[in-house]
FILOSE-683846 format. One record per residue (C-alpha): residue number from 1; x negated, y negated, z negated; residue in one letter. Coordinates in Angstrom, 3 decimals. Layout:
BEGIN
<kollo k="NUM" c1="X" c2="Y" c3="Z" r="A"/>
...
//
This chain:
BEGIN
<kollo k="1" c1="-168.352" c2="-24.586" c3="-37.989" r="M"/>
<kollo k="2" c1="-168.796" c2="-23.415" c3="-41.497" r="S"/>
<kollo k="3" c1="-167.613" c2="-19.963" c3="-42.732" r="Y"/>
<kollo k="4" c1="-165.004" c2="-21.644" c3="-44.953" r="G"/>
<kollo k="5" c1="-163.293" c2="-23.295" c3="-42.001" r="N"/>
<kollo k="6" c1="-163.321" c2="-19.980" c3="-40.063" r="R"/>
<kollo k="7" c1="-161.340" c2="-18.327" c3="-42.942" r="G"/>
<kollo k="8" c1="-158.720" c2="-21.018" c3="-42.819" r="Y"/>
<kollo k="9" c1="-158.349" c2="-20.564" c3="-39.054" r="I"/>
<kollo k="10" c1="-157.931" c2="-16.694" c3="-39.370" r="A"/>
<kollo k="11" c1="-155.383" c2="-17.019" c3="-42.105" r="A"/>
<kollo k="12" c1="-153.388" c2="-19.515" c3="-40.065" r="A"/>
<kollo k="13" c1="-153.425" c2="-17.101" c3="-37.053" r="G"/>
<kollo k="14" c1="-152.163" c2="-14.202" c3="-39.105" r="C"/>
<kollo k="15" c1="-149.360" c2="-16.304" c3="-40.473" r="G"/>
<kollo k="16" c1="-148.361" c2="-17.415" c3="-36.983" r="L"/>
<kollo k="17" c1="-148.269" c2="-13.803" c3="-35.721" r="A"/>
<kollo k="18" c1="-146.036" c2="-12.774" c3="-38.619" r="T"/>
<kollo k="19" c1="-143.618" c2="-15.621" c3="-37.890" r="I"/>
<kollo k="20" c1="-143.409" c2="-14.606" c3="-34.209" r="L"/>
<kollo k="21" c1="-142.690" c2="-10.871" c3="-35.078" r="F"/>
<kollo k="22" c1="-139.754" c2="-11.615" c3="-37.321" r="F"/>
<kollo k="23" c1="-138.372" c2="-14.055" c3="-34.793" r="A"/>
<kollo k="24" c1="-138.363" c2="-11.270" c3="-32.163" r="G"/>
<kollo k="25" c1="-136.552" c2="-8.844" c3="-34.439" r="V"/>
<kollo k="26" c1="-133.918" c2="-11.421" c3="-35.190" r="T"/>
<kollo k="27" c1="-133.427" c2="-12.085" c3="-31.479" r="Y"/>
<kollo k="28" c1="-132.999" c2="-8.343" c3="-30.649" r="H"/>
<kollo k="29" c1="-130.384" c2="-7.956" c3="-33.348" r="S"/>
<kollo k="30" c1="-128.407" c2="-10.813" c3="-31.917" r="S"/>
<kollo k="31" c1="-128.491" c2="-9.282" c3="-28.419" r="V"/>
<kollo k="32" c1="-127.062" c2="-5.827" c3="-29.662" r="S"/>
<kollo k="33" c1="-123.981" c2="-7.323" c3="-31.406" r="S"/>
<kollo k="34" c1="-120.356" c2="-6.019" c3="-30.691" r="P"/>
<kollo k="35" c1="-119.623" c2="-8.959" c3="-28.489" r="N"/>
<kollo k="36" c1="-121.872" c2="-7.427" c3="-25.824" r="E"/>
<kollo k="37" c1="-121.685" c2="-3.538" c3="-26.133" r="P"/>
<kollo k="38" c1="-124.234" c2="-1.410" c3="-24.220" r="Q"/>
<kollo k="39" c1="-124.756" c2="2.392" c3="-23.488" r="G"/>
<kollo k="40" c1="-122.676" c2="4.941" c3="-25.599" r="N"/>
<kollo k="41" c1="-121.355" c2="2.130" c3="-27.724" r="Y"/>
<kollo k="42" c1="-119.687" c2="0.665" c3="-24.645" r="R"/>
<kollo k="43" c1="-117.931" c2="3.949" c3="-23.667" r="E"/>
<kollo k="44" c1="-116.630" c2="4.504" c3="-27.171" r="Q"/>
<kollo k="45" c1="-115.279" c2="1.001" c3="-27.218" r="A"/>
<kollo k="46" c1="-113.470" c2="1.625" c3="-23.927" r="E"/>
<kollo k="47" c1="-111.801" c2="4.823" c3="-25.251" r="I"/>
<kollo k="48" c1="-110.643" c2="3.079" c3="-28.381" r="E"/>
<kollo k="49" c1="-109.232" c2="0.237" c3="-26.331" r="R"/>
<kollo k="50" c1="-107.210" c2="2.535" c3="-24.056" r="R"/>
<kollo k="51" c1="-105.822" c2="4.476" c3="-27.014" r="Y"/>
<kollo k="52" c1="-104.762" c2="1.205" c3="-28.642" r="A"/>
<kollo k="53" c1="-103.011" c2="0.165" c3="-25.423" r="D"/>
<kollo k="54" c1="-101.194" c2="3.522" c3="-25.204" r="A"/>
<kollo k="55" c1="-100.040" c2="3.268" c3="-28.784" r="V"/>
<kollo k="56" c1="-98.747" c2="-0.213" c3="-28.128" r="T"/>
<kollo k="57" c1="-96.995" c2="0.863" c3="-24.921" r="E"/>
<kollo k="58" c1="-95.192" c2="3.843" c3="-26.538" r="N"/>
<kollo k="59" c1="-94.398" c2="2.188" c3="-29.810" r="A"/>
<kollo k="60" c1="-90.666" c2="2.267" c3="-28.935" r="S"/>
<kollo k="61" c1="-90.627" c2="6.070" c3="-28.082" r="A"/>
<kollo k="62" c1="-88.699" c2="8.390" c3="-30.476" r="P"/>
<kollo k="63" c1="-90.717" c2="10.038" c3="-33.210" r="A"/>
<kollo k="64" c1="-91.986" c2="13.576" c3="-32.380" r="Y"/>
<kollo k="65" c1="-90.423" c2="16.440" c3="-34.373" r="A"/>
<kollo k="66" c1="-92.643" c2="19.383" c3="-35.271" r="A"/>
<kollo k="67" c1="-89.629" c2="21.815" c3="-35.075" r="Y"/>
<kollo k="68" c1="-87.883" c2="21.184" c3="-31.744" r="P"/>
<kollo k="69" c1="-84.443" c2="22.268" c3="-30.684" r="E"/>
<kollo k="70" c1="-84.640" c2="25.706" c3="-29.047" r="P"/>
<kollo k="71" c1="-83.167" c2="24.441" c3="-25.768" r="N"/>
<kollo k="72" c1="-84.968" c2="21.093" c3="-25.762" r="S"/>
<kollo k="73" c1="-88.215" c2="20.238" c3="-23.965" r="S"/>
<kollo k="74" c1="-88.794" c2="16.871" c3="-25.698" r="D"/>
<kollo k="75" c1="-91.755" c2="18.232" c3="-27.608" r="C"/>
<kollo k="76" c1="-93.698" c2="18.398" c3="-24.369" r="Y"/>
<kollo k="77" c1="-93.755" c2="14.567" c3="-24.460" r="K"/>
<kollo k="78" c1="-96.103" c2="14.630" c3="-27.427" r="A"/>
<kollo k="79" c1="-98.749" c2="11.878" c3="-27.327" r="Q"/>
<kollo k="80" c1="-101.752" c2="13.903" c3="-28.488" r="N"/>
<kollo k="81" c1="-103.276" c2="17.315" c3="-28.010" r="H"/>
<kollo k="82" c1="-102.472" c2="18.685" c3="-31.466" r="D"/>
<kollo k="83" c1="-98.775" c2="17.882" c3="-31.161" r="S"/>
<kollo k="84" c1="-98.521" c2="19.413" c3="-27.697" r="A"/>
<kollo k="85" c1="-100.333" c2="22.553" c3="-28.864" r="D"/>
<kollo k="86" c1="-97.974" c2="22.890" c3="-31.836" r="L"/>
<kollo k="87" c1="-95.026" c2="22.480" c3="-29.501" r="C"/>
<kollo k="88" c1="-96.338" c2="25.213" c3="-27.198" r="A"/>
<kollo k="89" c1="-96.808" c2="27.573" c3="-30.127" r="Q"/>
<kollo k="90" c1="-93.330" c2="26.875" c3="-31.435" r="W"/>
<kollo k="91" c1="-91.733" c2="27.409" c3="-28.037" r="R"/>
<kollo k="92" c1="-93.696" c2="30.654" c3="-27.660" r="A"/>
<kollo k="93" c1="-92.352" c2="31.811" c3="-31.037" r="A"/>
<kollo k="94" c1="-88.797" c2="30.918" c3="-29.928" r="I"/>
<kollo k="95" c1="-89.314" c2="32.846" c3="-26.666" r="A"/>
<kollo k="96" c1="-90.588" c2="35.876" c3="-28.604" r="A"/>
<kollo k="97" c1="-87.565" c2="35.718" c3="-30.899" r="E"/>
<kollo k="98" c1="-85.215" c2="35.522" c3="-27.946" r="R"/>
<kollo k="99" c1="-87.001" c2="38.444" c3="-26.293" r="A"/>
<kollo k="100" c1="-86.625" c2="40.488" c3="-29.495" r="A"/>
<kollo k="101" c1="-82.900" c2="39.668" c3="-29.671" r="N"/>
<kollo k="102" c1="-82.454" c2="40.511" c3="-26.006" r="A"/>
<kollo k="103" c1="-84.333" c2="43.771" c3="-26.535" r="S"/>
<kollo k="104" c1="-82.095" c2="44.668" c3="-29.497" r="W"/>
<kollo k="105" c1="-78.957" c2="43.998" c3="-27.502" r="W"/>
<kollo k="106" c1="-80.427" c2="45.948" c3="-24.614" r="G"/>
<kollo k="107" c1="-80.972" c2="48.943" c3="-26.874" r="V"/>
<kollo k="108" c1="-77.470" c2="48.477" c3="-28.313" r="F"/>
<kollo k="109" c1="-75.854" c2="48.541" c3="-24.888" r="W"/>
<kollo k="110" c1="-78.023" c2="51.466" c3="-23.830" r="V"/>
<kollo k="111" c1="-76.706" c2="53.397" c3="-26.846" r="V"/>
<kollo k="112" c1="-73.144" c2="52.357" c3="-25.990" r="I"/>
<kollo k="113" c1="-73.717" c2="53.349" c3="-22.367" r="G"/>
<kollo k="114" c1="-75.142" c2="56.698" c3="-23.447" r="T"/>
<kollo k="115" c1="-72.144" c2="57.320" c3="-25.704" r="A"/>
<kollo k="116" c1="-69.761" c2="56.397" c3="-22.895" r="L"/>
<kollo k="117" c1="-71.704" c2="58.632" c3="-20.510" r="S"/>
<kollo k="118" c1="-71.428" c2="61.465" c3="-23.041" r="G"/>
<kollo k="119" c1="-67.699" c2="60.842" c3="-23.343" r="A"/>
<kollo k="120" c1="-67.432" c2="60.752" c3="-19.558" r="G"/>
<kollo k="121" c1="-69.376" c2="64.014" c3="-19.301" r="L"/>
<kollo k="122" c1="-67.129" c2="65.592" c3="-21.928" r="F"/>
<kollo k="123" c1="-64.056" c2="64.393" c3="-20.039" r="A"/>
<kollo k="124" c1="-65.529" c2="65.748" c3="-16.794" r="L"/>
<kollo k="125" c1="-66.218" c2="69.123" c3="-18.377" r="L"/>
<kollo k="126" c1="-62.705" c2="69.141" c3="-19.824" r="A"/>
<kollo k="127" c1="-61.294" c2="68.271" c3="-16.386" r="A"/>
<kollo k="128" c1="-63.367" c2="71.036" c3="-14.778" r="L"/>
<kollo k="129" c1="-62.197" c2="73.491" c3="-17.418" r="N"/>
<kollo k="130" c1="-58.594" c2="72.431" c3="-16.876" r="Q"/>
<kollo k="131" c1="-59.092" c2="72.753" c3="-13.112" r="T"/>
<kollo k="132" c1="-60.533" c2="76.230" c3="-13.589" r="E"/>
<kollo k="133" c1="-57.590" c2="77.174" c3="-15.779" r="R"/>
<kollo k="134" c1="-55.196" c2="75.735" c3="-13.207" r="S"/>
<kollo k="135" c1="-56.897" c2="77.739" c3="-10.466" r="L"/>
<kollo k="136" c1="-56.655" c2="80.890" c3="-12.561" r="R"/>
<kollo k="137" c1="-52.992" c2="80.204" c3="-13.244" r="E"/>
<kollo k="138" c1="-52.422" c2="79.503" c3="-9.542" r="A"/>
<kollo k="139" c1="-54.189" c2="82.749" c3="-8.628" r="A"/>
<kollo k="140" c1="-52.104" c2="84.575" c3="-11.238" r="R"/>
<kollo k="141" c1="-48.953" c2="82.982" c3="-9.852" r="A"/>
<kollo k="142" c1="-49.989" c2="84.067" c3="-6.351" r="N"/>
<kollo k="143" c1="-50.604" c2="87.595" c3="-7.599" r="D"/>
<kollo k="144" c1="-47.203" c2="87.621" c3="-9.291" r="I"/>
<kollo k="145" c1="-45.556" c2="86.324" c3="-6.127" r="A"/>
<kollo k="146" c1="-47.431" c2="88.924" c3="-4.099" r="K"/>
<kollo k="147" c1="-46.401" c2="91.670" c3="-6.500" r="D"/>
<kollo k="148" c1="-42.801" c2="90.469" c3="-6.439" r="N"/>
<kollo k="149" c1="-42.852" c2="90.473" c3="-2.650" r="T"/>
<kollo k="150" c1="-44.284" c2="93.977" c3="-2.653" r="A"/>
<kollo k="151" c1="-41.736" c2="95.165" c3="-5.206" r="I"/>
<kollo k="152" c1="-38.874" c2="93.667" c3="-3.228" r="E"/>
<kollo k="153" c1="-39.920" c2="94.881" c3="0.208" r="N"/>
<kollo k="154" c1="-41.863" c2="98.112" c3="-0.308" r="R"/>
<kollo k="155" c1="-40.518" c2="101.648" c3="0.036" r="A"/>
<kollo k="156" c1="-39.151" c2="103.274" c3="-3.108" r="W"/>
<kollo k="157" c1="-38.238" c2="106.970" c3="-3.295" r="I"/>
<kollo k="158" c1="-35.915" c2="107.781" c3="-6.190" r="F"/>
<kollo k="159" c1="-33.555" c2="110.626" c3="-7.070" r="P"/>
<kollo k="160" c1="-29.962" c2="109.887" c3="-6.170" r="V"/>
<kollo k="161" c1="-26.607" c2="111.521" c3="-6.851" r="G"/>
<kollo k="162" c1="-25.887" c2="114.337" c3="-9.246" r="Q"/>
<kollo k="163" c1="-27.955" c2="117.485" c3="-9.593" r="A"/>
<kollo k="164" c1="-26.070" c2="120.790" c3="-9.374" r="D"/>
<kollo k="165" c1="-26.552" c2="124.508" c3="-8.922" r="I"/>
<kollo k="166" c1="-24.742" c2="126.516" c3="-6.244" r="A"/>
<kollo k="167" c1="-24.151" c2="130.263" c3="-6.526" r="R"/>
<kollo k="168" c1="-25.165" c2="132.124" c3="-3.388" r="I"/>
<kollo k="169" c1="-24.376" c2="135.786" c3="-2.877" r="S"/>
<kollo k="170" c1="-26.514" c2="137.980" c3="-0.665" r="D"/>
<kollo k="171" c1="-23.788" c2="140.328" c3="0.469" r="M"/>
<kollo k="172" c1="-26.194" c2="142.544" c3="2.398" r="A"/>
<kollo k="173" c1="-28.393" c2="143.322" c3="-0.612" r="K"/>
<kollo k="174" c1="-25.831" c2="142.746" c3="-3.288" r="G"/>
<kollo k="175" c1="-27.970" c2="140.078" c3="-4.975" r="N"/>
<kollo k="176" c1="-26.916" c2="136.726" c3="-6.392" r="V"/>
<kollo k="177" c1="-29.092" c2="133.607" c3="-6.146" r="F"/>
<kollo k="178" c1="-28.706" c2="130.204" c3="-7.682" r="F"/>
<kollo k="179" c1="-29.779" c2="127.257" c3="-5.522" r="H"/>
<kollo k="180" c1="-30.757" c2="124.103" c3="-7.399" r="F"/>
<kollo k="181" c1="-30.175" c2="120.879" c3="-5.483" r="R"/>
<kollo k="182" c1="-31.500" c2="117.369" c3="-6.210" r="R"/>
<kollo k="183" c1="-31.100" c2="114.459" c3="-3.787" r="G"/>
<kollo k="184" c1="-33.955" c2="111.964" c3="-3.027" r="W"/>
<kollo k="185" c1="-33.669" c2="108.800" c3="-0.910" r="D"/>
<kollo k="186" c1="-35.851" c2="105.911" c3="0.181" r="N"/>
<kollo k="187" c1="-34.045" c2="103.083" c3="-1.584" r="V"/>
<kollo k="188" c1="-36.600" c2="100.436" c3="-0.501" r="G"/>
<kollo k="189" c1="-36.532" c2="97.996" c3="2.425" r="K"/>
<kollo k="190" c1="-39.410" c2="99.414" c3="4.477" r="T"/>
<kollo k="191" c1="-40.298" c2="102.933" c3="5.650" r="P"/>
<kollo k="192" c1="-42.225" c2="105.354" c3="3.471" r="A"/>
<kollo k="193" c1="-45.230" c2="106.541" c3="5.475" r="L"/>
<kollo k="194" c1="-46.903" c2="109.955" c3="5.379" r="N"/>
<kollo k="195" c1="-44.324" c2="111.174" c3="2.884" r="C"/>
<kollo k="196" c1="-44.920" c2="114.591" c3="1.282" r="K"/>
<kollo k="197" c1="-42.614" c2="116.273" c3="-1.220" r="A"/>
<kollo k="198" c1="-42.722" c2="119.448" c3="-3.278" r="L"/>
<kollo k="199" c1="-40.745" c2="121.224" c3="-5.991" r="S"/>
<kollo k="200" c1="-42.013" c2="123.981" c3="-8.246" r="R"/>
<kollo k="201" c1="-40.075" c2="126.134" c3="-10.701" r="T"/>
<kollo k="202" c1="-41.637" c2="127.192" c3="-13.992" r="Y"/>
<kollo k="203" c1="-40.278" c2="129.864" c3="-16.355" r="Q"/>
<kollo k="204" c1="-41.794" c2="129.467" c3="-19.800" r="I"/>
<kollo k="205" c1="-41.260" c2="132.058" c3="-22.515" r="R"/>
<kollo k="206" c1="-39.490" c2="130.910" c3="-25.645" r="A"/>
<kollo k="207" c1="-41.890" c2="129.594" c3="-28.260" r="G"/>
<kollo k="208" c1="-44.652" c2="128.742" c3="-25.779" r="E"/>
<kollo k="209" c1="-45.576" c2="125.041" c3="-25.456" r="P"/>
<kollo k="210" c1="-45.023" c2="123.163" c3="-22.263" r="L"/>
<kollo k="211" c1="-48.164" c2="122.500" c3="-20.175" r="P"/>
<kollo k="212" c1="-49.965" c2="119.152" c3="-20.384" r="D"/>
<kollo k="213" c1="-49.229" c2="118.573" c3="-16.723" r="H"/>
<kollo k="214" c1="-47.704" c2="120.313" c3="-13.747" r="F"/>
<kollo k="215" c1="-49.420" c2="121.123" c3="-10.486" r="D"/>
<kollo k="216" c1="-49.079" c2="118.261" c3="-7.983" r="S"/>
<kollo k="217" c1="-51.387" c2="119.555" c3="-5.235" r="S"/>
<kollo k="218" c1="-50.106" c2="119.984" c3="-1.703" r="F"/>
<kollo k="219" c1="-51.097" c2="122.781" c3="0.679" r="P"/>
<kollo k="220" c1="-53.722" c2="121.748" c3="3.210" r="A"/>
<kollo k="221" c1="-51.265" c2="122.117" c3="6.105" r="D"/>
<kollo k="222" c1="-48.426" c2="120.254" c3="4.385" r="H"/>
<kollo k="223" c1="-47.076" c2="117.753" c3="6.940" r="P"/>
<kollo k="224" c1="-46.351" c2="114.097" c3="6.174" r="G"/>
<kollo k="225" c1="-43.255" c2="112.375" c3="7.548" r="T"/>
<kollo k="226" c1="-41.858" c2="108.873" c3="7.830" r="V"/>
<kollo k="227" c1="-38.756" c2="108.190" c3="5.756" r="I"/>
<kollo k="228" c1="-36.877" c2="105.080" c3="6.817" r="G"/>
<kollo k="229" c1="-34.964" c2="102.805" c3="4.406" r="P"/>
<kollo k="230" c1="-31.841" c2="104.513" c3="3.054" r="G"/>
<kollo k="231" c1="-32.744" c2="107.945" c3="4.445" r="L"/>
<kollo k="232" c1="-33.035" c2="111.138" c3="2.383" r="P"/>
<kollo k="233" c1="-36.246" c2="113.009" c3="1.677" r="V"/>
<kollo k="234" c1="-36.407" c2="116.724" c3="2.443" r="Q"/>
<kollo k="235" c1="-37.656" c2="118.293" c3="-0.779" r="V"/>
<kollo k="236" c1="-38.473" c2="121.990" c3="-1.193" r="G"/>
<kollo k="237" c1="-35.556" c2="123.929" c3="-2.589" r="E"/>
<kollo k="238" c1="-35.565" c2="125.918" c3="-5.853" r="S"/>
<kollo k="239" c1="-33.996" c2="129.374" c3="-6.000" r="F"/>
<kollo k="240" c1="-33.366" c2="131.336" c3="-9.197" r="L"/>
<kollo k="241" c1="-32.240" c2="134.948" c3="-9.457" r="T"/>
<kollo k="242" c1="-29.323" c2="136.037" c3="-11.640" r="R"/>
<kollo k="243" c1="-31.759" c2="137.719" c3="-14.049" r="D"/>
<kollo k="244" c1="-33.806" c2="134.471" c3="-14.329" r="D"/>
<kollo k="245" c1="-30.730" c2="132.441" c3="-15.212" r="V"/>
<kollo k="246" c1="-29.446" c2="135.129" c3="-17.594" r="A"/>
<kollo k="247" c1="-32.765" c2="135.140" c3="-19.516" r="A"/>
<kollo k="248" c1="-32.499" c2="131.406" c3="-19.871" r="M"/>
<kollo k="249" c1="-28.892" c2="131.653" c3="-21.080" r="M"/>
<kollo k="250" c1="-29.779" c2="134.017" c3="-23.930" r="V"/>
<kollo k="251" c1="-32.773" c2="131.853" c3="-24.954" r="G"/>
<kollo k="252" c1="-35.565" c2="134.157" c3="-23.781" r="A"/>
<kollo k="253" c1="-37.071" c2="131.603" c3="-21.384" r="T"/>
<kollo k="254" c1="-36.983" c2="127.944" c3="-20.420" r="R"/>
<kollo k="255" c1="-36.575" c2="126.878" c3="-16.785" r="I"/>
<kollo k="256" c1="-38.430" c2="123.716" c3="-15.676" r="I"/>
<kollo k="257" c1="-38.204" c2="122.333" c3="-12.144" r="I"/>
<kollo k="258" c1="-41.020" c2="119.946" c3="-11.223" r="W"/>
<kollo k="259" c1="-40.744" c2="117.398" c3="-8.396" r="Y"/>
<kollo k="260" c1="-43.590" c2="115.410" c3="-6.910" r="F"/>
<kollo k="261" c1="-43.245" c2="113.077" c3="-3.899" r="I"/>
<kollo k="262" c1="-46.205" c2="111.176" c3="-2.445" r="E"/>
<kollo k="263" c1="-46.042" c2="108.479" c3="0.244" r="Y"/>
<kollo k="264" c1="-47.692" c2="105.279" c3="1.469" r="E"/>
<kollo k="265" c1="-46.488" c2="101.712" c3="1.957" r="T"/>
<kollo k="266" c1="-48.288" c2="98.675" c3="3.462" r="P"/>
<kollo k="267" c1="-47.568" c2="96.629" c3="0.343" r="F"/>
<kollo k="268" c1="-49.574" c2="98.830" c3="-2.032" r="V"/>
<kollo k="269" c1="-53.150" c2="100.018" c3="-1.739" r="E"/>
<kollo k="270" c1="-53.514" c2="103.773" c3="-1.991" r="G"/>
<kollo k="271" c1="-50.787" c2="106.400" c3="-2.197" r="P"/>
<kollo k="272" c1="-47.552" c2="105.873" c3="-4.117" r="C"/>
<kollo k="273" c1="-45.681" c2="108.639" c3="-5.852" r="H"/>
<kollo k="274" c1="-42.582" c2="109.582" c3="-7.789" r="T"/>
<kollo k="275" c1="-42.595" c2="112.548" c3="-10.160" r="S"/>
<kollo k="276" c1="-39.835" c2="114.121" c3="-12.220" r="L"/>
<kollo k="277" c1="-39.519" c2="117.149" c3="-14.508" r="A"/>
<kollo k="278" c1="-36.052" c2="118.580" c3="-15.220" r="I"/>
<kollo k="279" c1="-35.143" c2="121.380" c3="-17.636" r="E"/>
<kollo k="280" c1="-32.145" c2="123.511" c3="-16.696" r="V"/>
<kollo k="281" c1="-30.006" c2="124.519" c3="-19.664" r="K"/>
<kollo k="282" c1="-26.880" c2="126.659" c3="-19.950" r="A"/>
<kollo k="283" c1="-23.762" c2="125.498" c3="-21.703" r="I"/>
<kollo k="284" c1="-22.640" c2="129.092" c3="-22.251" r="S"/>
<kollo k="285" c1="-24.835" c2="131.889" c3="-23.547" r="N"/>
<kollo k="286" c1="-22.689" c2="134.617" c3="-21.942" r="D"/>
<kollo k="287" c1="-24.431" c2="135.939" c3="-18.790" r="P"/>
<kollo k="288" c1="-21.171" c2="137.502" c3="-17.595" r="S"/>
<kollo k="289" c1="-20.040" c2="134.052" c3="-16.570" r="N"/>
<kollo k="290" c1="-22.687" c2="134.142" c3="-13.822" r="L"/>
<kollo k="291" c1="-20.533" c2="136.596" c3="-11.901" r="D"/>
<kollo k="292" c1="-17.951" c2="133.942" c3="-11.203" r="Q"/>
<kollo k="293" c1="-17.727" c2="132.779" c3="-7.643" r="T"/>
<kollo k="294" c1="-18.085" c2="129.075" c3="-8.501" r="N"/>
<kollo k="295" c1="-20.513" c2="128.284" c3="-11.267" r="V"/>
<kollo k="296" c1="-21.364" c2="124.694" c3="-10.361" r="S"/>
<kollo k="297" c1="-18.886" c2="123.205" c3="-12.759" r="G"/>
<kollo k="298" c1="-19.314" c2="123.612" c3="-16.453" r="G"/>
<kollo k="299" c1="-22.054" c2="126.233" c3="-16.880" r="L"/>
<kollo k="300" c1="-25.240" c2="124.147" c3="-16.698" r="F"/>
<kollo k="301" c1="-26.666" c2="120.848" c3="-17.816" r="M"/>
<kollo k="302" c1="-29.950" c2="119.117" c3="-16.954" r="F"/>
<kollo k="303" c1="-32.394" c2="117.325" c3="-19.240" r="D"/>
<kollo k="304" c1="-35.034" c2="114.994" c3="-17.831" r="I"/>
<kollo k="305" c1="-38.451" c2="115.434" c3="-19.468" r="L"/>
<kollo k="306" c1="-39.545" c2="111.776" c3="-19.512" r="G"/>
<kollo k="307" c1="-43.147" c2="112.469" c3="-20.595" r="A"/>
<kollo k="308" c1="-43.823" c2="114.034" c3="-17.198" r="Y"/>
<kollo k="309" c1="-42.128" c2="111.510" c3="-14.944" r="G"/>
<kollo k="310" c1="-43.877" c2="108.534" c3="-13.382" r="S"/>
<kollo k="311" c1="-43.447" c2="106.043" c3="-10.564" r="V"/>
<kollo k="312" c1="-46.085" c2="104.123" c3="-8.647" r="R"/>
//
C-alpha cells in the first residue's frame, strides 16, 4: 500500500473516533434528564413534591396573622418554621407583658396590704391604750370605792359637845383652880385601837409669837386603849390657877390648850390622829369676877386655832 493511501485511512479513523465521542456525550445527556432524576437531584425533587402537596392540601386553611389574639393559639398552626417562630416570640412577649402587669398589681396590693396593716396596728395600739386607760380608771374607781368604804366604816375620834371651864375651890389650902373640859368621842363605826390621848397647856407672854408646832410626843409608858364606836375618849385634864387666868384676863399672857389623840384602825395603814389647838379668852378683864362661885357661864370664850388642827 502506498503512503498516500495510508494517510487517507488514518484520517478516516480519526473522523470515526470523533463521531463516536460526540455520540456518547449526547447519549449521557439524555440519560440525566429530569424525567429520570438520580442522586441529590432526586431527593430535592421529592422535597419539592411534598411541599407542593401540602400547599395544595391546606389551600382552604385561614390565612396566618402575624399578630395573634392574646388568648388564641391559632398561630401555632403556622405552616412553616418562620411563622411558628414569630408566633412563639409574640406569645412570649404577651406573657412577659402579662407578668409585668401581674407584678404591678402585686406590688399595688402589697402596698394596700401594708397600709391596712399599719392602720390595723394603729387601731390595735389605740385599743391597747384605751384598755390601759380603762384599767387605770377601773383601778382608780376601786381605790375610790376602797377609800369610801374606809371613810364610812373606820373609827373617827372628834371633839363633841361644848367646851367649858369649871371653878374648883381647894377649901383646905384656900386655893381656886379652873378645870377645862373638852369631850372626845369615837364617832366612827368600828373601834379605835391602841388609842392614846394627851392635852398640854401653854402660857405664852403677850407679844411673843406662837410656836410653829406643839409637842405631840407621848411618854414611853403611856398606855393605849380600845375605844368602841360611840364611846368617849379619856383625855388628860387641864388645870389653871386663879393667877394664871387673871394674867390672861388683863392681857399679860395667852392660854393655849393643845390636844393630840393617836389611834389605829384596820382600814388605814399606819396610825391615825386628831389634833386641836384652842385658845382660852376672857370676856371680862376684871379678875375679881373669878371669885364668883360659878364662872362657867359668861366669863370665857374659846377660839380654835385652825392652823394647828389636823385629822388623819
